[in-house]
C-alpha positions in Angstrom: 1.1 33.0 -14.4 1.3 34.7 -10.9 2.3 38.3 -10.9 5.9 39.2 -9.9 6.4 39.8 -6.2 6.5 43.3 -4.9 9.6 44.4 -3.0 9.5 43.2 0.6 6.9 40.5 -0.2 7.4 36.7 -0.5 5.3 34.1 -2.2 4.7 30.6 -0.7 4.8 27.9 -3.4 3.2 24.6 -2.6 4.1 21.2 -4.2 0.8 21.3 -6.2 2.1 24.3 -8.1 4.9 22.1 -9.5 3.2 18.7 -9.5 0.0 19.2 -11.4 -2.1 16.4 -12.8 -1.6 15.2 -16.4 -4.8 16.9 -17.5 -3.5 20.3 -16.3 -0.1 19.7 -17.9 -1.8 18.8 -21.2 -3.8 22.0 -21.0 -0.6 24.0 -20.6 1.0 22.1 -23.5 -2.0 22.8 -25.7 -1.6 26.5 -25.2 1.9 26.3 -26.6 0.6 24.9 -29.9 -1.9 27.6 -30.8 0.6 29.6 -32.7 1.7 32.0 -30.0 5.0 30.3 -29.2 8.1 30.3 -31.3 9.2 26.9 -32.4 12.5 25.5 -33.6 12.2 24.7 -37.3 14.5 21.8 -37.0 12.7 19.7 -34.4 9.5 21.7 -33.7 10.2 22.0 -30.0 8.5 24.9 -28.3 10.6 27.5 -26.7 9.5 29.3 -23.5 9.2 33.0 -24.0 8.9 35.7 -21.3 5.9 35.1 -19.0 5.1 31.6 -20.4 5.5 28.3 -18.7 7.5 25.4 -20.1 5.7 22.1 -19.4 8.5 19.6 -20.2 12.0 20.4 -19.1 14.8 19.5 -21.6 18.4 18.9 -20.5 21.3 18.0 -22.8 23.0 14.9 -21.4 25.5 12.3 -22.3 24.3 9.1 -24.1 25.8 6.1 -22.4 25.5 4.1 -25.7 27.4 6.1 -28.2 28.9 8.8 -25.8 27.5 11.6 -27.8 25.1 14.2 -26.5 21.4 13.4 -26.3 18.3 14.9 -24.6 16.7 14.2 -21.3 13.1 15.3 -20.8 11.5 15.6 -17.4 7.8 16.0 -16.4 6.8 16.8 -12.9 3.2 15.5 -12.3 0.9 13.8 -9.8 -0.6 10.4 -10.3 -4.2 9.8 -9.3 -4.6 7.5 -6.2 -0.9 8.1 -5.5 1.4 11.1 -5.1 3.9 13.3 -6.9 6.4 11.7 -9.3 9.0 12.7 -11.9 8.7 11.2 -15.3 12.0 11.1 -17.3 12.9 10.0 -20.8 16.1 10.0 -22.7 16.6 9.9 -26.5 19.7 10.1 -28.6 19.4 11.4 -32.2 22.9 10.0 -33.1 22.4 6.3 -32.3 18.6 6.1 -31.7 19.0 4.9 -28.1 16.2 5.8 -25.7 14.8 4.8 -22.3 12.3 6.0 -19.7 12.1 6.0 -15.9 9.9 7.2 -13.1 11.1 8.4 -9.7 9.2 9.4 -6.6 9.3 13.1 -5.8 8.1 12.5 -2.2 10.0 11.4 0.8 10.5 7.8 2.0 7.3 6.8 3.8 7.3 6.0 7.5 6.5 2.3 6.7 7.1 0.0 3.8 4.1 -1.2 1.8 3.1 -4.4 0.1 0.4 -4.8 -2.5 -1.2 -8.0 -3.8 -3.6 -8.2 -6.8 -5.4 -11.3 -7.7 -6.1 -11.3 -11.5 -9.3 -13.1 -12.5 -10.3 -11.5 -15.9 -8.9 -9.5 -18.7 -9.8 -6.0 -17.4 -7.4 -6.6 -14.5 -4.5 -6.2 -16.9 -5.4 -2.5 -17.2 -4.7 -1.8 -13.5 -2.2 1.0 -13.2 1.1 0.1 -11.5 3.6 2.5 -10.0 6.9 0.6 -9.4 9.6 2.7 -7.7 13.3 1.9 -8.0 13.2 0.2 -4.5 10.3 -2.1 -5.2 10.4 -5.9 -5.8 7.8 -7.4 -8.2 6.6 -11.1 -7.9 4.4 -13.2 -10.1 3.6 -15.8 -7.5 2.2 -18.6 -9.7 5.4 -18.4 -11.9 7.6 -18.4 -8.8 9.3 -15.4 -10.4 10.8 -12.3 -8.7 12.1 -9.1 -10.3 14.5 -7.4 -8.0 14.6 -3.7 -7.3 15.7 -1.6 -10.2 14.5 1.0 -12.7 11.2 2.7 -11.7 8.2 2.3 -14.0 4.8 3.8 -14.5 2.8 1.1 -16.4 0.0 -1.4 -16.0 -0.1 -5.1 -15.1 0.0 -6.1 -18.7 3.1 -3.9 -19.2 4.8 -5.4 -16.2 4.2 -9.0 -17.3 5.1 -8.3 -21.0 8.4 -6.7 -20.0 9.3 -9.6 -17.8 8.6 -12.2 -20.6 10.4 -10.1 -23.2 13.5 -9.8 -21.0 13.4 -13.6 -20.4 13.3 -14.3 -24.1 16.5 -12.3 -24.7 19.4 -14.7 -25.0 17.3 -17.9 -25.2 19.1 -19.0 -28.4 22.5 -18.8 -26.7 21.2 -20.6 -23.6 19.8 -23.4 -25.8 23.4 -24.3 -26.8 25.3 -23.3 -23.7 22.9 -24.3 -20.9 20.1 -26.6 -22.2 18.7 -27.2 -18.7 18.4 -23.5 -18.0 16.9 -22.9 -21.4 14.2 -25.5 -20.7 13.2 -24.1 -17.4 13.0 -20.5 -18.7 11.1 -21.7 -21.7 8.4 -23.2 -19.4 8.1 -19.9 -17.6 7.8 -18.0 -20.9 5.0 -20.3 -22.1 3.1 -19.9 -18.8 3.6 -16.1 -19.0 2.3 -16.0 -22.5 -0.7 -18.0 -21.4 -1.4 -15.5 -18.6 -1.3 -12.6 -21.1 -3.7 -14.5 -23.3 -6.2 -14.9 -20.4 -5.7 -18.7 -20.4 -4.2 -19.0 -16.9 -6.6 -17.2 -14.5 -6.4 -16.7 -11.6 -2.9 -15.6 -10.7 -1.4 -13.1 -8.3 0.9 -10.1 -8.7 2.8 -8.7 -5.7 4.7 -5.4 -5.4 6.7 -5.0 -2.2 8.4 -1.6 -1.6 10.3 -0.9 1.6 10.2 2.8 0.8 6.4 2.8 0.5 6.4 4.6 -2.8 4.8 2.0 -5.1 1.2 1.4 -5.9 -1.4 -0.9 -7.6 -4.7 0.9 -8.5 -7.7 -0.5 -6.6 -11.3 -0.7 -7.9 -14.5 0.1 -6.0 -15.8 -3.4 -7.1 -12.9 -5.3 -5.6 -14.1 -8.0 -3.2 -12.2 -9.6 -0.3 -9.0 -11.2 -1.5 -8.9 -9.3 -4.8 -6.7 -6.3 -3.8 -4.8 -6.1 -0.6 -2.5 -3.5 0.9 -0.3 -4.2 3.9 2.0 -1.8 5.7 5.0 -3.0 7.7 7.9 -1.7 9.8 11.1 -1.9 7.9 14.0 -4.1 9.1 17.4 -2.6 10.0 18.8 -4.1 6.7 16.0 -2.4 4.7 16.6 1.0 6.4 20.3 0.7 5.7 19.6 -0.1 2.0 17.5 3.1 1.8 20.2 5.2 3.4 18.4 5.4 6.8 20.6 4.7 9.8 19.1 4.0 13.2 20.0 6.5 15.8 21.4 5.4 19.1 18.8 5.2 21.8 18.6 8.1 24.2 20.8 7.8 27.3 19.1 6.7 30.5 16.4 4.7 28.9 16.1 1.1 30.1 14.4 -2.0 28.7 11.8 -3.8 30.7 12.9 -7.1 32.1 11.3 -10.3 30.9 10.1 -11.2 34.4 8.1 -8.0 34.8 4.4 -8.6 35.0 2.0 -6.3 33.1 -0.5 -4.7 35.5 -3.9 -3.9 34.0 -4.8 -0.2 33.5 -1.2 0.9 34.1 0.6 2.8 31.4 4.1 1.6 30.5 6.6 3.5 28.5 9.6 2.0 26.6 12.1 3.4 24.1 11.6 2.8 20.4 12.8 4.1 17.0 10.5 6.2 14.9 9.9 4.4 11.5 9.6 7.8 9.8 12.7 9.7 10.8 14.7 6.9 12.7 15.0 9.2 15.8 14.4 7.9 19.3 10.8 8.1 20.4 8.5 6.6 23.1 6.0 3.9 22.8 3.2 3.7 25.4 1.5 0.5 26.3 -1.5 -0.3 28.5 -3.4 -3.5 29.1 -7.2 -3.1 29.2 -9.6 -5.8 30.4 -12.7 -5.7 28.2 -15.6 -7.1 30.3 -17.0 -10.4 29.2 -14.3 -10.7 26.5 -10.5 -10.8 27.2 -7.6 -8.6 28.0 -6.1 -6.6 25.1 -3.0 -4.4 24.9 -3.2 -0.8 23.6 0.0 0.6 22.1 0.7 4.1 20.9 3.8 5.7 19.4 4.4 9.4 19.1 7.5 11.0 17.6 8.2 14.6 18.7 10.8 15.1 15.9 8.7 14.4 12.8 5.2 14.2 14.3 4.7 10.5 13.3 1.8 8.9 15.2 0.4 5.4 15.3 -1.8 3.2 17.5 -2.6 -0.4 17.5 -4.4 -3.1 19.5 -2.9 -6.5 20.3 -4.9 -9.4 21.5 -3.4 -12.3 23.4 -4.3 -15.7 24.9 -4.4 -19.2 23.3 -5.5 -19.8 19.8 -9.1 -21.1 19.8 -10.1 -24.2 17.8 -12.7 -22.3 15.8 -13.0 -18.9 14.2 -15.8 -16.5 15.0 -18.2 -14.5 12.7 -20.0 -11.5 14.3 -22.9 -9.8 12.5 -24.2 -6.4 13.8 -27.3 -4.7 12.4 -26.8 -0.9 12.7 -30.2 0.8 12.8 -29.9 3.8 15.0 -27.3 6.4 16.1 -26.9 4.5 19.4 -25.6 1.5 17.4 -22.9 3.7 15.9 -21.6 4.4 19.4 -21.1 0.7 20.3 -17.5 -0.2 21.1 -15.9 -2.5 18.6 -12.6 -4.3 18.6 -11.3 -5.3 15.2 -8.2 -7.5 15.5 -5.4 -7.6 12.9 -6.6 -11.0 11.7 -10.2 -9.9 11.2 -11.9 -9.1 7.9 -14.6 -6.4 7.8 -17.6 -6.4 5.5 -20.6 -4.1 5.0 -22.7 -5.4 2.1 -25.1 -2.4 2.0 -22.1 0.0 1.7 -20.2 -2.2 -0.8 -17.3 -2.1 1.7 -14.9 -5.0 2.2 -11.7 -4.7 4.2 -9.1 -7.5 4.1 -7.4 -8.8 7.3 -4.4 -6.7 8.2 -5.4 -3.7 6.2 -6.3 -1.4 9.2 -4.3 -3.3 11.8 -5.9 -3.8 15.2 -8.4 -1.1 16.2 -10.4 -0.6 19.4 -12.9 2.2 18.7 -16.7 2.7 17.9 -18.6 1.6 14.8 -18.6 5.3 13.8 -14.9 5.7 14.4 -14.1 2.5 12.4 -16.1 3.7 9.4 -14.6 7.2 9.6 -11.1 5.8 9.5 -11.9 3.6 6.5 -13.4 6.6 4.7 -10.5 9.0 5.5 -7.9 6.4 4.5 -9.6 5.6 1.2 -10.5 9.2 0.4 -6.9 10.3 0.8 -5.7 7.6 -1.5 -8.3 8.1 -4.2 -8.9 11.9 -4.3 -5.9 13.6 -2.7 -4.1 14.2 -6.0 -3.9 17.9 -6.2 -7.4 18.3 -7.6 -10.8 17.7 -6.1 -11.8 15.4 -9.0 -9.3 12.7 -8.1 -7.0 13.2 -11.1 -7.5 13.3 -14.8 -7.1 9.6 -15.4 -10.4 8.9 -13.5 -13.1 8.3 -16.1 -16.6 9.8 -15.5 -17.9 6.3 -14.6 -15.2 5.6 -12.1 -15.5 9.1 -10.5 -19.3 8.5 -10.2 -18.8 5.1 -8.6 -16.3 6.4 -6.1 -18.5 9.4 -5.2 -21.5 7.2 -4.7 -19.4 4.9 -2.5 -18.2 7.8 -0.3 -21.7 9.3 -0.2 -23.0 6.0 1.1 -20.3 5.9 3.8 -21.1 9.4 4.8 -24.8 8.7 5.2 -24.0 5.6 7.3 -21.7 7.6 9.6 -24.4 10.3 10.1 -26.9 7.6 10.9 -29.1 8.2 7.9 -28.6 4.8 6.4 -29.1 1.3 7.9 -26.3 -1.2 7.3 -24.8 -4.4 8.6 -21.3 -4.9 10.0 -19.8 -8.4 9.5 -16.6 -9.3 11.4 -15.0 -12.6 10.3 -12.0 -13.4 12.6 -10.2 -16.8 12.3 -8.7 -16.2 15.7 -12.0 -15.2 17.4 -10.2 -12.1 18.8 -12.8 -9.4 17.7 -15.6 -8.0 19.8 -18.8 -5.9 19.5 -20.4 -4.3 22.6 -23.9 -5.5 23.5 -26.7 -3.0 24.2 -28.3 -5.3 26.8 -27.2 -7.1 29.9 -24.1 -9.3 29.2 -26.0 -12.5 30.1 -28.8 -11.7 27.6 -28.9 -12.1 23.8 -28.7 -8.8 21.8 -31.3 -9.1 19.0 -29.1 -7.0 16.7 -26.0 -9.2 17.2 -25.5 -12.7 15.9 -22.4 -14.8 16.4 -21.4 -18.1 14.9 -18.3 -20.3 15.2 -16.8 -21.8 12.1 -13.9 -24.0 11.1 -11.0 -22.2 9.6 -10.1 -22.9 6.0 -6.8 -24.3 5.0 -5.9 -20.9 3.5 -6.6 -19.2 6.8 -4.6 -21.8 8.7 -1.6 -21.3 6.3 -1.8 -17.4 6.6 -1.7 -17.7 10.4 1.2 -20.1 10.3 -0.8 -22.7 12.2 0.3 -25.5 9.9 3.9 -25.1 10.9 3.2 -24.7 14.6 4.0 -27.6 16.9 2.7 -27.4 20.4 3.4 -31.0 21.6 6.7 -32.9 21.7 8.9 -30.0 20.8 10.9 -30.4 24.0 12.0 -33.9 22.9 12.9 -32.6 19.4 15.0 -29.8 21.0 16.9 -32.3 23.1 17.5 -34.5 20.1 18.9 -31.6 18.1 21.3 -30.7 20.9 22.5 -34.3 21.1 23.1 -34.4 17.4 25.1 -31.2 17.4 27.3 -32.5 20.3 
């Protein structure tokens, strides 16, 4: 324990002093069972004596079942791959009622987050899931959605088991009162049991949290389409549900008119709302013409109130008939300095580095090869290892820690130019670009490009199946005539 402060001195306490990992908490708890602490003979609960730390806080609280007094226990800890949370459990000795809940101890994130896990084998059921009280869970193949409610710290198997068990409650009553509802729910239960038994692979689990405080654990061996994370700007309705109210825009700021033409290389500023603190901020926009490619729009948002920063690249133009796959062989430090444009729709893959990035994960980026790898490394490292300890949390096994360390060592070697690798950009909209090291009209021996036909899944994800580019004027006139 830290020594008492001297008069006139103050001690700064960080969040890691309160939210230690489970391993450190267990170490403190073990010290209370070595015979040095006094215990209550009735229930064996350890009491905190002078100079000793109490790991689990206990609060007497009202039982909502029998209205007698029970006990609420709270544990402040940090979850590997994630952030600080508060684990709570309640138990009543009078009636036996008990429950548990998890709440995020952090702030509402600047953007909402959505996770998608495609389960293909039994070990996927062991993936840890953090579901906050604002998150919505979906089992896509069951067409089943669980609305926001009680927070949970569990795994995929626990999520699915809880859903199936809840559906089974009241089935006998439904069988007599609503036979049609009983039949439909029974079909869902049978499909869910088949999923738990490993007889219905593959299927997908989705967790969508407007507050950005939920999580599905990734794995270093995940390939493209296995685990996906997407961040998005919340809608005004979602902000209102979270208790965030949009601030009125600053006086004197005007909107650009639709007839204004965007002049290349000129910086435009327009008012926006910060997704982090909801205060007015400024978004800057500039159109840049990339030689021998196309014009792109660079956008940057900075909030002076909370320090939020973001940047993005938007590509325009017509949708091409074919997608494009670009392969770059990175052999020297000069190759790391090549300009690279990765659009939002582009997937990134580096086989030698065991790196696969799904479309939409990083957004649009106009940077260098080195800058792109650095951002991937920093984002992943913060999610995996920034848990209050340098080892990445106590729930990481030695094998997992070794795999992640090897993965990051390979990325670091590639960024320093000590390791040769290949960058593969697969863009169904052909909106990505890699700078050539030779004259534009010559072929770069280290770059290969190929056009390919988009798959039905890519067409569906891009919304091209529902897009109508011919005859829509006639349909609009017909609709107006029908309404009249």
